[in-house]
N, C-alpha and C positions, 0 to 999 in steps of 0.2 A: 806876306801882304795879301796874297790871294785868299788864304784861309780866313784872314781877319775880315776881308770884304764879305766873304760868304757868311761868316758868323754874324756879321752885322746886318746884312740884308736878308739872309735866309730865303733866297729866292732862286728858283730854278732858272729864271730868265738870265740872271747874272752868270750862272754856271754855263748856260748855253752860249752866252756872249763871250765869255773867257775862252771857251773851247774853240769857238769860231776864230777869235783873234789869234790863238796859238796855231791853229791850222793855217791861217793866212800868213803868219810869220814864217812857217816852214816853207810854204809855197813861195813867199817873197825871197827868202834866202836862196832857195834853189834856183829860182828864175834869175836872180842877180848874178850868181856865180856862173851860170851857163851863158848868160848874155855877155859877161866880161870876157870869157874865153872866146866866144864867137867874134867879139869886137876886135880883139888883138889879132886874131887870124885874118880877119878881113883887112886890117890896116897893112899887114905884112904883104898880102896879095896885091894891094894897091901900089905899094912902094916898088914891088917887083915889076908891076906893069908899067910904071913911069920910067923906070930905068931902061926897060926894053924900048920904050917909045923914043927916048932921047938918044938911044944907040950909044950908050956909054961904052967906052973901050974896056973899061974895067968894071966888072959887076959891083953893084952896090952891096956892101956887106952889112947885114942887120941881124941882130941876134933874135931868134924866135923865142917863143915861150918855152921855158925849160920844163923838163919832166917833173922836177921837184915842185915847181909852181902849180902844175896841173894836179899833182898828187895832193898838194896842200889844199887846193880848192875843193877837190872831191872829198877829202877827209873832213874838212870843216863842214861841208854841206851835210854829209852823212851823220857827223857827230851832233850837229845842231838839230837835225831831224829826229834822231833817236831821243835826244833830251826832251824835245817838245812833245813827242809822242808818249814818252814815258810819263811826263807830267800830266798829259791828258788822261792816260790810263789810270794814273793814281787818283786824279780827281773823280773819275767815273767810279772807281772802286770805293772811294770815300763816300760818294753820294749814295751808292747802293748799300753801304754799311749803315749809313744813317737811316735810310728807308727801312732796312731790315730790323734795326733796333726799335724803330717806331712801331713797326708791325708786331714785333715780339711783345713789346709793352702792351699794345692794344689787345693781343690775343690773351695775354696773362690776365688783363683786367676782365676780359669777357669770361674767361674760365672761372673767375671768382664770383660770378653772379649766381647766387643760389636762392635769392628771395627778392621780393619787391623792395625791401629796404636797400639791397645792393644796387638795384636799378636806380633808386632815388639818388644814390651817391656816386653813380658811375660817371666818369669823365674820360671820353675817348682821346682827348688831346694829350700827347706824351709830354712828360716834364722836361726832357732834354731836347736837343736840337731837332727841329723838323722844318720842312719847307713851308712857306706861307700858303703855297697853292693847295696844300693838303688841309688847311684850316677849315674851309667851307665843308669839306667832306666830314671832318671830325665834328663840326657843329651840327651837321645833319644827323650824324650817328647819335650825338647827345640828345637831340630833339626826338629821335626815334625811341631812345630808351625812356624818355619822359612819357611818351605816348604809350609805350608798352607798360610802364608802371601804372598809368591811368587805366589801361585795359585790364590789367591784373586786378586792380581795385574793383572795377566794374564786374569782372568775372567772379570775384569773391562775393560781391553783393548778389550777383545772379545765382551763384551756387547756393547761397544762403536762402534766397527766395525760392529756388527750386526745391531745396530740402524742406523748407517750410510748407510749400504746396504739397509735396509728397507726404509729409506727415499729416497734413490736413486731409489729404485724399485717403490715406490709410485709416485715419480716424473716422472719416465719413463712411468708408466702406465697412469698417467694423460695426458702426452704428446701424447702417442699412442692412448688411447681409448677416452680421453676427447677432444683432439684437432685434431690430424691427421685424425682419422676416421670420426669425426663429420664434419671436413672441407671437406673431400673427398666425403662424402656420399650425395646423393640426395634422401631423404626419400620419399616413396610413400605410400599412404594409402592401396594400393592393395598388397604390399609386406611386410610381417611380418617375423621377425626372432628373435631368442634368442640363446645366447651362455652361457653355463655353464662351467666354467673353473675348472680344477682340482687343479690349483695352482693360485698364484697371476697373472701370465701371461698366456695367452691363445695361443695355437698353432693353434686354429681355427679362421677363419676370414669370416665374411659375409659383403659384401659391395655392395651397390646399387648406380648406377651412370647413369646419362643421358648424351648422346652425343650431340654435337651441332646440329646434324641432327634430333634429337628427339627420337633416339633409346634408349631403356632402357637396361642396362647391369647389370647383377647380378653375383657376384663372391662369391663362397663358397669354401674355401680352408682349407686344413688340413696338417700342416707341421709335419715332423717326430719329435718324442720326445715330451717333455713337458716343460712348464715354459718358462724362458727367452730365452733359446737356440732355442726353437721352434718359439718364437716370432721374434727373429732376422732372422731366416730362412725365415719367411713369409714376412718380410719387402720388399724385392725386388719385390715380386709378387704384393703387394699393390701399390708400386711406379709405376711399369709398367702399371698396370691396370688404375690407376688414370690418368697418363700422356697420354696414348694412347687413352683412351675413350674420354678424353677432347680434343684431337686433331682430333677426328672423324674417327679413324681406325675401321675396321671391325673385327669381332670375330677371324677369322683365323690368321690375322696379330698380334692381341693381344696375342693369345696363343703362337704363334711362338716366339715372342719377350720375353715372360715370360720364356719359356724354354731356350732360348739363354742366358738370364741374369742369370738364376740359374746355368747353366753350367759354366759360367764364375766366378761367385761370391761365390759358395758354394763348400765344399769338396765333394768327391765322395759318402760319406755315408749319405748325406743330400738331400732330395727331398721334393716335395710338391704335394700331391694329390689335385685335384681341379675339381669343376664343374662350368663351365661358361655358362651363359644363355644370349642370345641376343634376345630382343623382338623388331622387326621391325614393328612399328605401321603403317607406310605407306604401306608396302607390306602385312601386315596382316600375318606375319609368325614368328615362334619362332625357334631359333637355340640353340642346347644344345651340349656342348663339355664336355664329362665326361672322366677324366683321373684318374683311380684307386680309384674312390669314389664309395660308394654304389649306387644302382640305384635311379634315381629320378622318382617318380611316378606321372603320370597325372591321377587323380581320379575325379569321379563325386561327386555330393553333398552327395550321399549315401555311399561314401567311397570305391566304387568299382574301381579297377585299370583298366583304359582304355588303358594306354600305359606306358611302362617302358623304360626310357633312361639309358640303362646299359653302363658300362664302356667298351669302345672300344679302349682305348689308355693307354699308360704308364703314370705314374706320371710325372710332370714337373721336369726337371733337371736330367734326366737319359739318354735319347737318344740324339744323335747328330742331327743337323738340317737336314742332308741328309736322315735320316730314320724316322724323327719325323712326325707324321700325325696331322695336325691342322684342318682338315675338320670336321665340326660339323654335328650332326644329325639335320635335319630340319623337322619342323612340322607346320601345319597350325595353326594360332593363334586361340585358342578356345574362345568362348564368355561366356562359363559356366565352372564350375568345378575348380579344384585346381591343382597346381604343388607343390609337396612336395619333398624337397631335404634335406639331412642330412649327417652328418659325421659318420664314422665307430665307433666312441666312443659311439654312441647310441645303436646300435645292439650288440656290443661286451662288454657291461657292465655286469659283472658277479654278482651273489648274493653269499650268504654264502655257498651255496652248489655247487659253481663253475658252475652254469647254466647261460648261456648267455641270454641277453634280447631277441635277435633274431629278424629276419625280420618278421616271421609269427605273433609274438605277436604284432608287430607294425601294420600289416595289419588288425588284429582282432580289434585293438583299433580304427583304422580309420572307420571300418564298424559300430561300435556301438557308435561313437561320432560325433556330428554335426561338419561340417567343420570349422566353425568360432572359435571353441574351441580346435582345434587340438594341437596347440603348447603347451598350458598349460596342456592339458590332457597327452601329450607325456612325459613332464617332471615330472608330478605327478606319472605317471606309472613307469618310470625308477627309480625314487627315492624309490617308494614302492618296486620295484623289488630288488634294491640294499640292502634293509633292514638295513638302517643306516650305510652301508659301504661307505667309501670314493669313489668318482668317480675315476676310474683308468685312464681315458682319458678325454680330453675335448669333450664336446657334443655341437653340433650346429645344429639347425633346421631352415629351411627357407620355407615359404609358400607363394605362389602367388595365389591370388583370381582373376580369370579371369573375373568374373562378375563385380567386382569392377573396374578392369582394363579397361573393356569396357566403363564404365562410365567416366573413367579418360582420355581416348584417345583424345577426342576433346580438352580438356583443355591442355593436354600435347603437342598436335600439335600446338595449338595456342601459348603456351608459348615458344615453340622452334622457332616460328617466331618472337614473340614480346619481348623476354626476353632481347634483347640488343638494345632497343630504344635509339635514340640520347639523350645525356645529354647536358645541356647548356654548351657552350664553347668547346665541343668536336670537334676536327678536323677530318672529315671523310677521307680526303685524303690529306696528307701533300705535296706531290709532284708528278708529272706525272712519270709513269714508263711503261715498257713493258717487258713481260716475256713469254717465249715460252718453251714448253716441249713436247717431243715425246717419247712415250713408244712403243716398238716393241716386237713382238713375245712373248716369255716366260715372259718378264717383265710385261705384262698385267695381268698375273695371280698372281703376287707377290706384285705389287705396287697398292696403292689406291690413285687416283688423288685427291679426296677431302681432304684427310689428308695431302698430300704434299702441296696443295695450302693453307690449313689452316695455316701451319707453315710459309709459305712465307708471307701471308697477316698479320699474327701476328708480324713477324719480321719487316715488313715495317711500322708498327705502324698505320695500317688502323683502322678507327673507328669501334666500335663493331657492330653497326647496319649494315653497308655495308658489313663487313666481315661475319657476320652471314647469311645475305641473299645470299651472294656469295657462302658460303659453302652449304646451302640448295639446291641451284640451281645446283651446281656442283655434289652433291651427287645424285640428281635425274637424271639429263640429261647425266652425264657421263655413268651411268649404262644403260640408254636408248639407247645411241649411241652404246655402246659396244654390247648389246644384239641384237638390231634390225638391225644395219647397218653392224657391223663387224662379229658377230657370226650368225646373221639371225635366231634367235630362234623364235619359235612359241609362241606367248603370250597366247594361249589357253591351253597350257600344264598344267598338274597337277604339284603340287609343287615338288614331287619326280622326275617326268620325266623331269621337267625343269632343275633341278640341275644336273641330270645325263647327259643330252644333253649338258649343259653348260660346264661341266667338260671335256667331250669328245671334244667339239669344241675348248676349250682353249688349249688342248694338240696338236691340229692339226694346230695351228697358226705357221707361219714362220716369218722370218725377214722382209718380204715384207708387213706384216700386222701390222698396227700401229694405234694408236689414238694420235692425236696432240691437245694439249691444248695451247691456247694463251690468256694471260691476259694483258689488256692495261688500265692503269689508266689515266684519263684526268681531267683537271681542268676547261676547257672551253667547252661550255659556262657556265656550272656548273659542280661541281665534279660528276663524274660518272665512272663506271667500265664496260669495254667491255670484254665479255667472248666468245671465239670461240672454239667450240669442233668439231673436224673433225675426220673422220675415213678413212681408206685407200680404203674401198669399196664404190662404188657409190650406191645411193639409196635415199629413202625419209623416214624420221622418221614418223611413222604412227600416233603418238600421241604427241602433244605439250602441253597437259594440265599440267600445273605446279602442284606440290604436295601441294603448299600452296598459299593463296592469296598474290599477289605481290603488290608493290607500283603502283599507277595509271600511273606513268611516266615510269615504267619499260617496256621493250619491249623484246619479244622473237620471233625470226624469224627462219624459216627453210631454210637451204641451201642444195645444192646438196649432200654434204658430211657430213652434221652435223647440228649443232645448233649454232645460234648467239644470244647472250643476251646482253642487255643494261640495267645496273642497276644504277638507279639514287641514289645520296647521299643526296637528299633534305629531310628535315624533314617530317615525316609522322604523321598522327593523333595518339594521344595516344590511346592505346587499353583499352577497358572497361573491 
């Protein structure tokens, strides 16, 4: 009956109630037996006392409680107590057995969970007997499994999204670093560089490119932030650099356009620190523009600093064009030594003790390491300094070997002349044309005639050979006419004095001072291009020596106000 009651109610409350009742029964039986024995003994003592009081001659005879009765009482009490306790122990064992079976079933179900599908069908409530007090716990476990199933679904969606983002990042990195930079770069043996990114994407950029006139341009840029955001910030800089160098613009115009583009395209809290280097092989000079970057060091082979190109300008994308300074620092092109440029991620890398790598550690490293091994030594040193810590910022280092560059100069000049030879079937000049341009006063300091003409000849579809020779001549002779005829600068000046006097002379120009350029394309008697460069001042150009060997049929003549060039479009012998 007790089991039937428990099976029906399945309640721990009833089990506890039954246990209490059975314990109370044992206590009741024991108390009743003992009280009966004590009562009989008390009655016997009272009878004896009455007999003595009435002074009976013959004592009252009364039978006391026999030993057999006492034994029977005690035995009955012990037997009933053992039975009740045994029943209570059996009920407790039965209860524990049911709990153990329920837990074993629950553990077995848990062990069978292998996937989200198993979680969806999981039911913690055991199929056989279990107490009702456990049902809320089983219901909570079932609810938890449903939540875990939902979390697993969300996790799969998140993993899928992360994988998709990683694939897109890899694709973007391949496009940026594997295609755009490789396509835009013109690698030189004398220019080495290395970039170590703190994430998949780098906010640092090093790009080397040659202009149509043979100049070498080097860009080292560091955008604010890290990762993809910094890479997006630096993209306009790379685009402007690649486009304007390819069109033949000079360093000040390139820097100004970069600053203008960043002001237009980026929010106010984004900017790009940059170092731009122009190496003019024909003039034998080097121009360095440093905007908010660490100093670039010109060092000798022993690692001793000979000159520092420190930052004199704000970063790109901060100042308006009216107050932005695009004038570079100029230096005679060395034939020995090295130029080392780097981003601030190098000297600002901390170690575990919050000590920065520092500029002095870099200079000490240069002094004790041969120049050919500087880049690898620098990265080994900064990694040792970081002591297995992650790089907090992107690190980029660029090194120019001037001795190697001196050996490359003749080849570079020759390539700038010969890189666009005629190809079979190429049309050098599709139709005759005439174009005339006059720059006056202040425009002469802001516009570059060779770059303007390069765009025009490209849009006209002129053959690469003729357009390349026209650009080289324009680059050389437009500067010659400007300096000697219009500004009347002394050619014997030192490099620093030359640019100081040129800057002053450009500021003194008025609207009556001009340079006029005229291009005329003719097809008869053979395709050729006539270039006339004239200045407003009269005089004679003192030197007509062209910067590069020209075609035998090309002619260069001096006139009272400038230079007249006749460039033939007939095929030339292939260069060796």
